[in-house]
C-alpha positions in Angstrom: -3.3 -11.4 -15.6 -6.9 -12.1 -16.5 -9.5 -9.5 -15.6 -11.9 -10.4 -12.9 -15.5 -10.4 -14.1 -18.7 -9.6 -12.1 -19.6 -13.4 -12.4 -16.2 -14.3 -10.8 -16.9 -11.9 -7.9 -20.5 -13.2 -7.4 -19.3 -16.9 -7.5 -16.5 -16.1 -5.0 -18.9 -14.4 -2.7 -21.4 -17.3 -2.9 -18.6 -19.7 -2.1 -17.5 -17.6 0.9 -21.1 -17.5 2.1 -21.5 -21.3 1.7 -18.2 -21.9 3.5 -19.2 -19.5 6.3 -22.5 -21.4 6.7 -20.7 -24.7 6.9 -18.2 -23.4 9.5 -21.1 -22.1 11.6 -22.9 -25.4 11.3 -19.7 -27.2 12.2 -19.2 -25.2 15.4 -16.5 -22.8 14.1 -18.2 -19.4 14.3 -14.9 -17.4 14.4 -13.8 -18.8 11.0 -17.4 -18.1 9.7 -17.1 -14.5 10.9 -13.8 -14.1 9.1 -15.2 -15.5 5.9 -18.2 -13.0 6.2 -15.7 -10.1 6.6 -13.9 -11.2 3.4 -17.3 -11.4 1.6 -18.1 -7.8 2.6 -17.5 -4.9 0.2 -13.7 -4.3 0.1 -13.2 -7.2 2.4 -10.3 -8.6 0.4 -8.3 -5.6 1.4 -7.7 -7.0 4.8 -5.6 -9.7 3.1 -3.2 -7.1 1.6 -3.2 -4.6 4.5 -0.2 -6.2 6.0 1.9 -6.6 2.9 5.5 -5.5 3.0 5.9 -1.8 2.5 9.1 0.0 1.8 9.2 1.0 5.5 8.8 4.7 4.8 5.5 6.3 4.4 4.7 9.9 3.5 1.6 11.9 4.1 -0.4 12.6 0.9 -2.6 15.6 1.6 -5.7 16.5 -0.5 -7.8 19.5 0.1 -11.5 18.7 -0.3 -14.9 19.9 0.9 -15.5 19.0 4.5 -18.6 17.0 3.6 -16.7 14.9 1.1 -13.9 14.2 3.6 -16.5 13.2 6.1 -18.2 10.9 3.6 -14.9 9.3 2.6 -14.2 8.5 6.3 -17.7 7.3 6.8 -17.6 4.9 3.8 -14.2 3.6 4.8 -15.5 2.8 8.3 -18.7 1.3 6.9 -16.9 -1.0 4.5 -14.1 -1.6 7.1 -11.5 -0.3 4.6 -8.1 0.9 5.3 -7.6 4.2 3.4 -3.9 3.5 3.0 -4.5 0.2 1.3 -7.3 1.6 -0.8 -5.1 4.5 -1.9 -2.1 2.3 -2.7 -4.3 0.2 -5.0 -5.4 3.3 -6.9 -1.9 4.8 -7.2 -0.6 1.5 -8.5 -3.5 1.4 -11.0 -2.7 4.9 -12.3 1.0 3.9 -12.6 0.5 0.6 -14.4 -2.3 2.0 -16.7 -5.0 -0.3 -15.4 -7.0 2.7 -14.2 -7.3 6.1 -15.8 -7.8 9.0 -13.4 -10.7 11.2 -14.5 -10.5 14.9 -14.8 -11.6 16.6 -11.6 -12.7 20.2 -12.1 -11.4 22.8 -9.7 -13.7 25.0 -7.7 -14.0 28.5 -9.1 -11.6 31.0 -7.7 -13.3 33.0 -4.9 -16.0 30.4 -4.3 -17.1 30.1 -0.7 -16.6 26.3 -0.6 -14.8 25.4 2.7 -11.9 23.1 2.1 -10.2 20.9 4.7 -7.3 18.6 4.6 -7.7 14.8 3.9 -4.5 13.2 4.9 -3.6 9.6 4.0 -0.2 7.9 4.6 1.2 6.3 1.4 4.2 4.2 0.6 7.1 6.7 -0.1 8.5 4.7 -3.0 5.1 4.4 -4.6 4.5 8.1 -4.3 7.9 9.0 -5.6 7.3 6.7 -8.6 3.9 8.3 -9.3 5.4 11.8 -9.1 8.2 10.8 -11.5 5.6 9.5 -14.0 3.3 12.5 -13.8 4.6 14.3 -16.9 4.1 11.3 -19.1 0.7 10.6 -17.6 -0.4 14.3 -18.1 0.7 14.1 -21.7 -1.2 10.9 -22.4 -4.4 12.1 -20.6 -4.4 15.6 -22.1 -5.3 17.2 -18.8 -3.5 18.0 -15.6 -3.4 15.5 -12.8 -1.4 15.6 -9.6 -0.8 13.0 -7.0 -3.5 14.5 -4.8 -6.1 14.7 -7.6 -5.3 11.1 -8.6 -5.7 10.0 -5.0 -9.0 11.9 -4.6 -10.4 10.5 -7.8 -9.6 7.0 -6.7 -11.1 7.4 -3.3 -14.3 9.0 -4.7 -14.7 6.2 -7.2 -14.0 3.4 -4.8 -16.6 4.6 -2.3 -19.2 5.6 -5.0 -19.1 9.3 -4.2 -18.6 10.7 -7.7 -21.7 13.0 -7.3 -19.9 14.8 -4.5 -17.4 16.2 -6.9 -19.9 17.9 -9.2 -22.3 19.6 -6.7 
């Protein structure tokens, strides 16, 4: 599958904007609003949110600083993103090699950083496949990753919060 370029994205957004304007002018504001939602950051995810899942989901728990968890929730709400869909995309990318999870340094032992749970439901089959592939992934990367660190790295990258990990 060909990689989508920035020009492709800009052209598609321009086409959606033009189509929304034509729908509004033609008296169809509901369709125009839908097109505007698709044009928004991460708007395409609403098209895949209802895709068929295995039927079983598991909770994937990550322990993060409270401020980071709050920022992730805030960005998901701001961009009207479904965390489950966002996370599925990242886990699939790590599995198929289209995305390389970065190394996330751990907080020093004894640091006073307050950690809280960030819980996201993920497809059970996808999570099982990821966990089964972890030894090979760790070997190819040269550093340890786990399902929660991969998930956190993806969420942080998707919402532009990388600086939150290195404070």
